N, C-alpha and C positions, 0 to 999 in steps of 0.2 A: 817578819813578825817573830819576836823571841817567844820562848815557851811560856813565860809568866803572862805575857799579853794574850797568848793563845788560850791559856787556861781560863782566864777571865772572859774572853770572847766566847768560848764554848758555853759557859754558864749563861751568858747573855743571850746566846742563840737559842738555848733550850728554854730560857725564861720567856723569850719573845715568840718563838714558833712552836713550842711544845715538843712532842716526841720527834727525835731525829735518829736516823740510822748512822752507823759508823761511816758508811760510804758517802752519805750526804754531808757529814761534817768534814770528811777528808776532801771532798770537792770544794766546799766552801772555803776552807783554809789552805787549799792547795798543798796538801801533804798526803802521807800514806795512811791506810787504815790501821796499820800496826802502830803508827805514832798516835793516832786517836785513841787506840786501846790503852796505850801507856798514859795518855793524858787523863782518860776517864779514871784509871786506877789511882793516879795522883790526886784527883779531885776527891775521890772517895776516902782516901787516906787523910785528906785535909778536913774531912767532916762534912763535905757537901752531900746532901741526901739525894743520891741518884738511884733511879729504878731502871732495871734492864729487863726487856721482854724479848725473848728469842724471835728473830724475824721482824720485829717491829722497831727496835732501837732503844734509845735512852730517853728518859724524861726526869725532870725534877719532881721531888715529892711535893704534893699539893700543899700550898701555904708557905713555901720557901721563897724568900725574896732576898736580893742583895741589899746591903745597906746603901744609903745615898751615895751617888757617884761624884767624884771630883773630875774636873776637866783640865786638860792641858790648854795652853794658849791657842794652839792650832785647832783643837776640838771646839773650844768655845767660840773662836772666830768663825769657823764654818757654820756652827749653829746660829750665830747671830746674823751672818750674811744670808743664810737660808731664810731666816725670819724676815729679813729686809726684802728679799726677792718675793716672798709670798705676800707681804704687805703691799708691794707695788703691783702685783699681777692678779690677785684674787679679788673676789667681790667683797662688799663692805663687812659682812659678818666674819669671814675668815681673815680679812685684813686686820680687824680689831683683835682677833685671837692671836695672829702672828705677832703683832706689836706687843701684846701683853706677855706672850711667851718670851720675846726678846728682852723685855724689861726684867722679867723674873730671872732669866739666865744671867744677865749682867749684874743684877742685884746681889746674887749669892757668891759672886767671885771675890776672892781676896783682893785687896786694893792693889798690890804689886802686879798681880795677874790681870786685873781690870785695866790698868794702865797699858800693859803690853798688848792686850786685846784691842784697846782703842787705837793704838798705833798701827796694828795690822789692819784693822777695819779701814782706817784712813788711806791705806796703801792699796786696797782692793775695792774697786767700785764697779757696781753693776749699773749700766745705763739702761733705763727702761725705754721701750720703743716709743716712737713719736705718736702713736695712736693710742688713745685712751679707750677703755671699755665704755660702750654706750649704755645708757640706762636700761634699754631693752635687753642688752646682752647680760647685764648683771641680773636682771629678773630671770632670764633663761637659766643662768648658772645656778641660782637659788632653787629653781624648780627641779633642775636635773640633779642637783646634789640631794635634794629631798627624795627624788624618785630612786636614786641609786641606794641611798641608805634604807629606804622602806621597801625596796624591791617592787616598785610600781611601774607598770607599763605606761608609756607616753605615746601621744599622737601629735604629729606636726606635718606641715607642708614643707617640702624640700625642693630647692632649686638646684638642679645639677648644672655644671658649668658648660656643658656641651651646647646649650642655647636652644633657640626656638626650632632649629632644624631637627632636633631630637624630640619625638613626640612624648617621650617620658622625661623631659627635662624638668617638669614641675609635677610633683606627685604627692599624694597624701600617704604618710607612712605611720605604722604602729610599730614600736620597737621596745625591747627590754634593755634599759640602759645599764651598762656594766662599769664604765669608767670614763673620766674626763682627763684629757691631756692637753697641756699648753705647749704647742710646737711652733717655733718662730714667733709670729705675732698673732696667732690665732688659737682658739680653743677647738678641740675635736672631741666628739662623743663616740665612743665605741659601744655598739649595741647590737643585739640580735634583731635583725629586720624581718618582720613577719611577711612582708611582701616578697623579699628576695630569699627568704628562708635560709639565712646565714648571717654571720657576723659582718657588719659593715661599719665604716667610719663616716661620720657626718660633721661637716664644718658648721660651727655654731651660727655664724652670720648668715648662712644659707637656710636656716631653720626659721619658719614663721608659724604663728598660731599654735604655739606649744601648749599642750594641756596634759594633765595627769588623768589616767583612766582608773576606774574602780576595779582594777584587775592586777593581781600580783604575780610574780614569777620567782623562780629559783635559779640563781646564777650557777652554771655548771662548774663542777669542781675542777675540771680540766682546763678552764679558761686561763690563759697565760697573759698576765698584764704586760710583761716586757715585750712580747711579740706583737701585741695589739697596738703599740704606740706607732710603729712604722707601717706604711702600706706594704702589702705583699707583692712579690713578683708574680707576673702572669705567665702565660704560655706563648705569648707573641714575641718572637725573637727578631730584633732589629740589629743591623750592622751599619755603622756610620763611620766615615773617615774625616778626621779633623786635620787641617793644615798643621805642619810641624811648628809654625810660629805661635800657635795658640795652645799647643799641647799642655804646657805648664799651667795655663789658666783654666783649661778644661779640668785638669786634675784638682785644682784648687776649689772649683765650684762644681764638683762632681755630682751628677744626678744619682739619687738612690737606686734608680733602675739599671744603672751600669753594673754588669756582673763580670766584665772582663775587658782588659786593655792590652794592646800589642803595638809595640813600636815597629813601623814599617818604613821603607824608603820614601813612601808617599805621604807619610804622616802618622798620626795616632789612630789606630783602628780600635773602635769601642764596640762592645756587644752589650745590648740591653735586653732585658726580659720585661715585657709590658703586659698589662691587662688590656689596655686600650691604646690606640695610637695617640690619643689626646694626652696620655700620661707624660709623653716626652716632647710633644709638638712645640710647646712654648719654649722649653729649654733649648731645643735644637734651633728654632728660629732666632734665638738670641745670639747665635754665633754667626749669623749672616752668611757672607760668601765663603767663610772659612770652614764650612761643614758640608759634606755630601752624603746623602743617604744611599747606601748600596742595596739594602733590602730591608723590608719587603717593598715590592713595587707600589703597593697601595700607599705606603708612607711617603715614598718618593713623589707620588702624584699629589698628595696632600701638601707637601712642602712647595712643589711647583705652583700649585693653585694659590697658595698664600703669597708666594713671591709675585705672581701676576697681579693679584689684588693690590699688593703694596705699590707696584709699578703704576697701576691704573690710578690709584689715589694720589700719587705724587707727580706723575709725568704731565698730566693735563690740567692740573689745578691752577685756577686763577690766583695771582699773587694777592696776598692780604694787604689792605691799605697800610702804607708806612713801612712795608717790608722791603728790605734792601734787594735791589735787582742784580 
């Protein structure tokens, strides 16, 4: 980023986020605090009304706004592609807003730039997933969006994946919703769960009987949106060995819970940090005979039990009519 772009970006950062310290700006723009000090001085000399408070950082004088911005072809393309993705994956209300925003952005572009953006758009395509949001999921999204905006606690019944063998697989929860995230083909709610007394992630399609309660909450200031999108590593350490012939594909479809890899004469040795054995069970089973669990012993036994169950299902099964012998 050249200096002119950085000066404009600093003003936008202050306009969007409010007061920022020099070290915050230096981290954002990957430069030194000394460079930020020089940039601040240059902005002041250019007439930008900046206020400085010792220990608290810099802020724009209240009421100061930048004039309307112009977009480059790349910037306009990214905005329009972003609006298309939102139109494909959000519920009806936000879909309409995304489509409207896209039309407004395209409408104010100069004609030569508009033509260039159209060409770039036609060269970059986002293919939406094969599954469409069901009407009940759209209703849940609308309720959760309202609860997040109004800081209202919600109640719902939640089905955990561990199944009937777990007595807590189906439970009623009350939670303070903090954010929604679309990961893969599914929506996830990050919320403070009153039953678990901590922040948890809930998959939208496993939530039933969602209702808003007549109780409000305050989202903690220290909540980190970026960290909440991905599941957290747990304290359970597992070591698994993959055959060398599948090592490349293991890396390509790497589990989030893998925290270390090592090439050995016997194959690829991976270390995972799990919350529960179920976090990795399906992923490990997908590698069939090409994976071997070294530890913990309990996970080895789980894998062996699943393998025996698969053998039982397939070894003695009567052939289906019309099936080739």
